[in-house]
N, CA and C of each residue as an Amber inpcrd file, in Angstrom:
protein
   297
  83.9880000-188.8910000   6.9720000  85.2620000-188.2720000   6.6610000
  85.2790000-186.8930000   7.2890000  86.2570000-186.5780000   8.1020000
  86.3140000-185.2580000   8.7230000  86.6160000-184.1860000   7.6930000
  86.0250000-182.9960000   7.8730000  86.3070000-181.9250000   6.9250000
  87.7590000-181.4830000   7.0250000  88.3910000-181.2700000   5.8860000
  89.7160000-180.6780000   5.8360000  89.9070000-180.0490000   4.4740000
  90.8840000-179.1650000   4.3610000  91.0520000-178.4210000   3.1220000
  91.4510000-179.3240000   1.9630000  92.2180000-180.3880000   2.2060000
  92.6150000-181.2830000   1.1210000  91.3990000-181.9650000   0.5080000
  90.4600000-182.4220000   1.3440000  89.2550000-183.0650000   0.8190000
  88.3910000-182.0500000   0.0880000  88.2960000-180.8130000   0.6130000
  87.5140000-179.7800000  -0.0530000  88.0540000-179.4910000  -1.4440000
  89.3540000-179.4920000  -1.5930000  89.9610000-179.2440000  -2.8960000
  89.6480000-180.3540000  -3.8810000  89.3100000-181.5420000  -3.3990000
  89.0290000-182.6760000  -4.2670000  87.5860000-182.6630000  -4.7800000
  86.7250000-181.8120000  -4.2180000  85.3460000-181.7030000  -4.6880000
  85.3080000-180.8430000  -5.9350000  84.6110000-181.3220000  -6.9620000
  84.5500000-180.6060000  -8.2350000  83.1500000-180.6670000  -8.8330000
  82.7780000-179.5760000  -9.5040000  81.5920000-179.5730000 -10.3530000
  82.1050000-179.5850000 -11.7830000  81.6410000-180.5470000 -12.5600000
  82.0610000-180.6810000 -13.9490000  80.8430000-180.4960000 -14.8520000
  80.4760000-179.2440000 -15.1470000  79.2500000-178.9940000 -15.9120000
  79.2600000-179.6060000 -17.3130000  80.4070000-179.7300000 -17.9320000
  80.4710000-180.2950000 -19.2840000  80.0230000-181.7620000 -19.3170000
  80.2470000-182.4590000 -18.2030000  79.8590000-183.8730000 -18.1340000
  78.6650000-184.1080000 -17.2170000  78.0760000-183.0170000 -16.7160000
  76.9000000-183.0780000 -15.8410000  77.1410000-183.9840000 -14.6350000
  78.1950000-183.6510000 -13.8870000  78.4620000-184.4340000 -12.6920000
  79.2530000-183.6310000 -11.6720000  79.1410000-184.0930000 -10.4400000
  79.9610000-183.6090000  -9.3410000  80.8770000-184.7640000  -8.9760000
  82.1140000-184.4720000  -8.6160000  83.0450000-185.5380000  -8.2620000
  83.7660000-185.2150000  -6.9640000  84.1890000-186.2700000  -6.2990000
  85.0490000-186.1470000  -5.1310000  86.1570000-187.1700000  -5.3040000
  87.3670000-186.6770000  -5.4580000  88.5350000-187.5350000  -5.5930000
  89.1580000-187.7090000  -4.2180000  89.3480000-188.9660000  -3.8170000
  89.8780000-189.2440000  -2.4870000  90.6710000-190.5380000  -2.5290000
  91.8920000-190.4830000  -2.0340000  92.7700000-191.6560000  -1.9730000
  92.8700000-192.3710000  -3.3180000  92.9530000-191.5940000  -4.3940000
  93.1300000-192.1560000  -5.7250000  91.8770000-192.7270000  -6.3560000
  90.7410000-192.6130000  -5.7000000  89.4710000-193.1180000  -6.2420000
  88.5360000-191.9300000  -6.4910000  87.5190000-192.1560000  -7.3200000
  86.6160000-191.0810000  -7.7070000  85.1650000-191.4520000  -7.4170000
  84.5120000-190.6330000  -6.5930000  83.0750000-190.7650000  -6.3370000
  82.3750000-189.7500000  -7.2370000  81.1670000-190.1080000  -7.7090000
  80.4760000-189.2870000  -8.7050000  78.9980000-189.1620000  -8.3750000
  78.4600000-187.9650000  -8.5740000  77.0200000-187.7270000  -8.5600000
  76.6690000-187.1870000  -9.9400000  75.8970000-187.9590000 -10.7060000
  75.4840000-187.5640000 -12.0550000  74.1630000-186.8160000 -11.9920000
  74.0210000-185.8220000 -12.8660000  72.7660000-185.0840000 -12.9310000
  72.3720000-184.8110000 -14.3770000  71.1340000-184.4230000 -14.5360000
  70.5850000-184.0630000 -15.8370000  69.9680000-182.6830000 -15.6920000
  70.2390000-181.8150000 -16.6640000  69.6150000-180.4920000 -16.6760000
  68.2140000-180.6490000 -17.2470000  67.2060000-180.2880000 -16.4650000
  65.8140000-180.3880000 -16.9040000  65.4200000-179.1260000 -17.6670000
  65.7130000-177.9780000 -17.0690000  65.4860000-176.6850000 -17.7140000
  66.3940000-175.6680000 -17.0350000  66.1930000-174.3900000 -17.3080000
  67.0950000-173.3550000 -16.7960000  67.1160000-173.2550000 -15.2780000
  66.0880000-173.7800000 -14.6060000  66.0230000-173.6430000 -13.1460000
  65.9460000-174.9700000 -12.3990000  66.0080000-176.0870000 -13.1100000
  65.8190000-177.3990000 -12.4730000  66.8380000-178.4130000 -12.9680000
  67.3800000-179.1770000 -12.0140000  68.2740000-180.2850000 -12.3360000
  67.7540000-181.5480000 -11.6620000  68.0730000-182.6780000 -12.2500000
  67.7040000-183.9760000 -11.6720000  68.9810000-184.6640000 -11.2230000
  69.0960000-184.9200000  -9.9140000  70.2220000-185.6850000  -9.3900000
  69.7900000-187.1490000  -9.4240000  70.3610000-187.9100000 -10.3610000
  69.8190000-189.2470000 -10.6210000  70.7280000-190.4190000 -10.2710000
  72.0060000-190.1870000  -9.9900000  72.8520000-191.3450000  -9.6940000
  74.0620000-190.9220000  -8.8800000  74.3030000-191.6240000  -7.7870000
  75.4940000-191.4130000  -6.9650000  76.2730000-192.7210000  -6.9220000
  77.5850000-192.6250000  -7.1580000  78.4360000-193.8160000  -7.1260000
  79.6710000-193.5270000  -6.2720000  79.9620000-194.4390000  -5.3590000
  81.1810000-194.3850000  -4.5520000  81.8800000-195.7320000  -4.7120000
  83.1660000-195.7270000  -5.0740000  83.9030000-196.9930000  -5.1960000
  83.8580000-197.7820000  -3.8910000  83.8230000-199.0740000  -4.0190000
  83.7060000-199.9790000  -2.8790000  84.6950000-199.6550000  -1.7610000
  85.9440000-199.3470000  -2.1280000  86.9610000-199.1130000  -1.0970000
  86.7290000-197.8290000  -0.2970000  85.8520000-196.9540000  -0.7710000
  85.5610000-195.7070000  -0.0500000  84.2250000-195.7270000   0.6740000
  83.4470000-196.7600000   0.4850000  82.1040000-196.7990000   1.0820000
  82.1650000-196.8680000   2.6000000  81.1230000-196.3020000   3.2270000
  81.0240000-196.3080000   4.6770000  81.8730000-195.2570000   5.3580000
  82.3760000-194.3070000   4.5930000  83.2620000-193.2830000   5.1460000
  82.6910000-191.8690000   4.9850000  81.4280000-191.7590000   4.6070000
  80.7990000-190.4470000   4.4780000  81.0820000-189.7270000   3.1760000
  81.6950000-190.4170000   2.2390000  82.0550000-189.7950000   0.9610000
  80.8030000-189.3710000   0.1900000  79.8260000-190.2500000   0.0780000
  78.6050000-189.9320000  -0.6680000  77.8750000-188.7540000  -0.0290000
  77.8070000-188.7280000   1.2880000  77.1370000-187.6240000   1.9810000
  77.8410000-186.3010000   1.7040000  79.1430000-186.3230000   1.7290000
  79.9150000-185.1050000   1.4500000  79.6870000-184.6180000   0.0230000
  79.6630000-185.5530000  -0.9100000  79.4470000-185.2270000  -2.3200000
  78.0370000-184.6710000  -2.5430000  77.0460000-185.3010000  -1.9560000
  75.6570000-184.8500000  -2.1080000  75.4740000-183.4810000  -1.4580000
  76.0360000-183.2580000  -0.2880000  75.9280000-181.9480000   0.3590000
  76.5380000-180.8630000  -0.5250000  77.6570000-181.1570000  -1.1450000
  78.3070000-180.2110000  -2.0610000  77.3990000-179.8860000  -3.2370000
  76.7910000-180.9200000  -3.8240000  75.8970000-180.7250000  -4.9670000
  74.6440000-179.9430000  -4.5750000  74.1130000-180.2180000  -3.4010000
  72.9260000-179.4920000  -2.9420000  73.2600000-178.0390000  -2.6220000
  74.4210000-177.7900000  -2.0530000  74.8410000-176.4030000  -1.8120000
  74.9920000-175.6560000  -3.1370000  75.5130000-176.3600000  -4.1420000
  75.6400000-175.7540000  -5.4780000  74.2570000-175.3470000  -5.9970000
  73.2820000-176.2240000  -5.8520000  71.9240000-175.9170000  -6.3050000
  71.3680000-174.7170000  -5.5410000  71.5250000-174.7020000  -4.2300000
  71.0380000-173.5810000  -3.4230000  71.7140000-172.2760000  -3.8240000
  73.0220000-172.3130000  -3.9630000  73.7810000-171.1020000  -4.3100000
  73.3910000-170.5530000  -5.6810000  72.9560000-171.4390000  -6.5640000
  72.6130000-171.0400000  -7.9330000  71.1100000-170.9630000  -8.1730000
  70.3440000-171.0310000  -7.0740000  68.8790000-170.9320000  -7.1200000
  68.2670000-171.9400000  -8.0870000  68.7810000-173.1640000  -8.0220000
  68.2450000-174.2590000  -8.8250000  67.3530000-175.1330000  -7.9640000
  66.3550000-175.7090000  -8.5690000  65.5160000-176.7010000  -7.9120000
  66.0450000-178.0790000  -8.3010000  65.9050000-179.0270000  -7.3910000
  66.4290000-180.3780000  -7.6030000  65.2990000-181.3950000  -7.5970000
  65.3280000-182.2770000  -8.5740000  64.4910000-183.4790000  -8.5770000
  65.4230000-184.5960000  -8.1270000  65.1280000-185.1990000  -6.9870000
  66.0140000-186.2110000  -6.3970000  65.5200000-187.6100000  -6.7470000
  65.9010000-188.1050000  -7.9230000  65.5150000-189.4720000  -8.2890000
  66.5350000-190.5030000  -7.8160000  67.7160000-190.0610000  -7.4190000
  68.6900000-190.9650000  -6.8130000  68.2220000-191.2690000  -5.3900000
  68.0630000-192.5400000  -5.0410000  67.6050000-192.8850000  -3.6940000
  68.5060000-192.3310000  -2.5890000  69.8060000-192.2930000  -2.8250000
  70.7060000-191.7780000  -1.7980000  70.4860000-190.2840000  -1.5910000
  70.3320000-189.5320000  -2.6640000  70.0940000-188.0870000  -2.5510000
  68.7870000-187.8290000  -1.8130000  67.7290000-188.5600000  -2.1780000
  66.4280000-188.3900000  -1.5180000  66.5330000-188.6890000  -0.0240000
  67.2230000-189.7620000   0.3380000  67.3890000-190.1230000   1.7540000
  68.2260000-189.0750000   2.4860000  69.2490000-188.5630000   1.8340000
  70.0920000-187.5330000   2.4450000  69.2590000-186.3020000   2.7850000
  68.3860000-185.8920000   1.8680000  67.5440000-184.7110000   2.1070000
  66.5640000-184.9790000   3.2430000  66.0040000-186.1870000   3.3030000
  65.1000000-186.5260000   4.4190000  65.8270000-186.4330000   5.7560000
  67.0930000-186.8480000   5.7970000  67.8720000-186.8250000   7.0330000
  68.4280000-185.4410000   7.3470000  68.4510000-184.5680000   6.3540000
  69.0010000-183.2180000   6.5020000  67.9780000-182.2050000   5.9780000
  66.9090000-181.9700000   6.7260000  65.8050000-181.1530000   6.2300000
  66.1740000-179.7170000   5.8690000  67.3360000-179.2470000   6.2780000
  67.7580000-177.9030000   5.8640000  67.8730000-177.8010000   4.3340000
  68.0310000-178.9210000   3.6720000  68.1410000-178.9340000   2.2100000
  66.7790000-179.1010000   1.5170000  65.7190000-179.2910000   2.2520000
  64.3970000-179.5440000   1.6490000  63.9490000-178.3940000   0.7420000
  64.3770000-177.1830000   1.0270000  63.9730000-176.0240000   0.2160000
  64.4490000-176.1300000  -1.2260000  65.4560000-176.9390000  -1.4770000
  65.9960000-177.0670000  -2.8310000  65.1330000-177.9830000  -3.7150000
  64.2680000-178.7790000  -3.1020000  63.4810000-179.7480000  -3.8660000
  62.4650000-179.0740000  -4.7710000  62.3470000-179.6130000  -5.9660000
  61.3160000-179.1690000  -6.8950000  59.9930000-179.7440000  -6.4390000
  58.9730000-178.9560000  -6.4040000  57.6630000-179.4340000  -5.9390000
  56.8290000-179.9440000  -7.0760000
């Protein structure tokens, strides 16, 4: 999905429900997380509706969530296979991983 301001506006962090969302074409993609402690979060599940798959939606959502962690000096435990693979393919985000 090409970057544009409309798609950026659809990205949300919802701390009350421990998730990041991306609303696109009337559908909702979600990355769920768990707060481990004051400095660590676990990104454990990414879901993209079938009609949006293969369009880069999950990658955009994960990049947003990882930028949030970096900006807030949080460490991430990537138990979601998609998040772990995204970080392997984008090593600039490796610094966010909890060791």
